[in-house]
C-alpha positions as CSV (number, residue, x, y, z in Angstrom):
1,M,112.2,72.1,-87.5
2,N,114.4,72.5,-84.6
3,S,112.1,74.1,-81.8
4,S,111.7,74.5,-78.1
5,R,108.1,75.5,-78.4
6,V,105.7,72.9,-78.3
7,Y,102.4,74.0,-80.2
8,T,99.0,72.5,-79.1
9,T,96.4,74.1,-80.8
10,Q,95.6,72.4,-83.9
11,R,95.9,75.8,-86.1
12,A,99.4,75.9,-85.0
13,K,100.4,72.7,-86.2
14,D,98.5,73.0,-89.2
15,F,100.1,76.5,-90.2
16,L,103.8,74.5,-89.5
17,T,103.9,71.8,-91.8
18,S,101.7,74.4,-94.7
19,P,103.5,75.6,-97.1
20,E,103.1,78.9,-96.0
21,G,104.5,77.7,-93.0
22,I,107.4,75.6,-94.0
23,A,108.5,79.2,-96.3
24,A,108.5,81.7,-93.8
25,H,110.2,78.9,-91.3
26,E,113.1,79.0,-94.4
27,E,113.3,82.6,-94.6
28,L,113.6,83.3,-90.8
29,I,116.5,80.5,-91.2
30,A,117.7,82.2,-93.9
31,M,117.8,85.9,-92.1
32,E,119.8,83.9,-88.8
33,K,122.5,82.6,-91.0
34,D,122.7,86.0,-92.3
35,K,124.9,88.4,-90.6
36,G,123.3,91.5,-92.5
37,Y,120.3,90.9,-90.2
38,K,119.5,91.9,-86.7
39,T,118.2,88.4,-85.3
40,V,119.2,88.2,-81.6
41,S,117.0,86.5,-79.2
42,T,114.9,87.6,-76.7
43,Y,114.4,86.7,-73.0
44,S,111.6,84.7,-71.8
45,P,110.7,83.4,-68.7
46,A,108.6,80.4,-70.3
47,S,111.4,78.7,-72.1
48,E,113.6,76.5,-70.5
49,N,117.4,78.3,-70.5
50,G,115.5,82.1,-70.9
51,H,116.0,83.1,-73.9
52,L,113.4,82.4,-77.4
53,S,115.3,82.3,-80.6
54,F,114.5,85.2,-83.2
55,I,113.0,81.8,-85.6
56,D,110.7,80.7,-82.4
57,K,109.6,84.2,-81.5
58,H,108.2,84.8,-84.7
59,M,107.0,81.3,-85.6
60,N,104.7,81.5,-82.4
61,Y,103.4,84.9,-83.9
62,L,102.6,83.6,-87.1
63,S,101.6,80.1,-85.8
64,S,98.9,81.9,-82.8
65,H,97.7,84.8,-85.5
66,A,96.1,82.7,-88.3
67,G,95.1,86.2,-90.2
68,V,98.4,87.4,-91.0
69,N,99.9,87.2,-94.0
70,A,102.9,85.4,-93.3
71,A,105.0,86.0,-96.4
72,Q,104.1,89.5,-95.9
73,Y,104.8,89.6,-92.1
74,V,108.6,88.2,-93.0
75,S,108.9,90.6,-95.4
76,N,108.1,93.4,-93.4
77,L,110.6,91.9,-90.8
78,R,113.4,91.7,-93.2
79,L,113.0,95.7,-93.3
80,I,113.1,96.2,-89.8
81,T,115.6,94.0,-88.7
82,K,118.1,94.8,-91.8
83,I,121.4,96.3,-90.3
84,R,122.6,99.3,-92.5
85,F,126.0,100.6,-92.9
């Protein structure tokens, strides 16, 4: 996983290596590659280049919120970011 974020908590590390975390990461990568979704990076003063990628933003959220169903979160994210023509 290419990520500029350093995950410090054990819960975050466990999520990233879990089947749910891996599946969420793969879905986010697919969304970022698909031009049918708006997956722009956002400003983050904490990152080294001032930008936080779409994938890092959502993986950070999922890894720090253990109660969130990752599959449902990604499904909702697909609906929200879908570019409609």
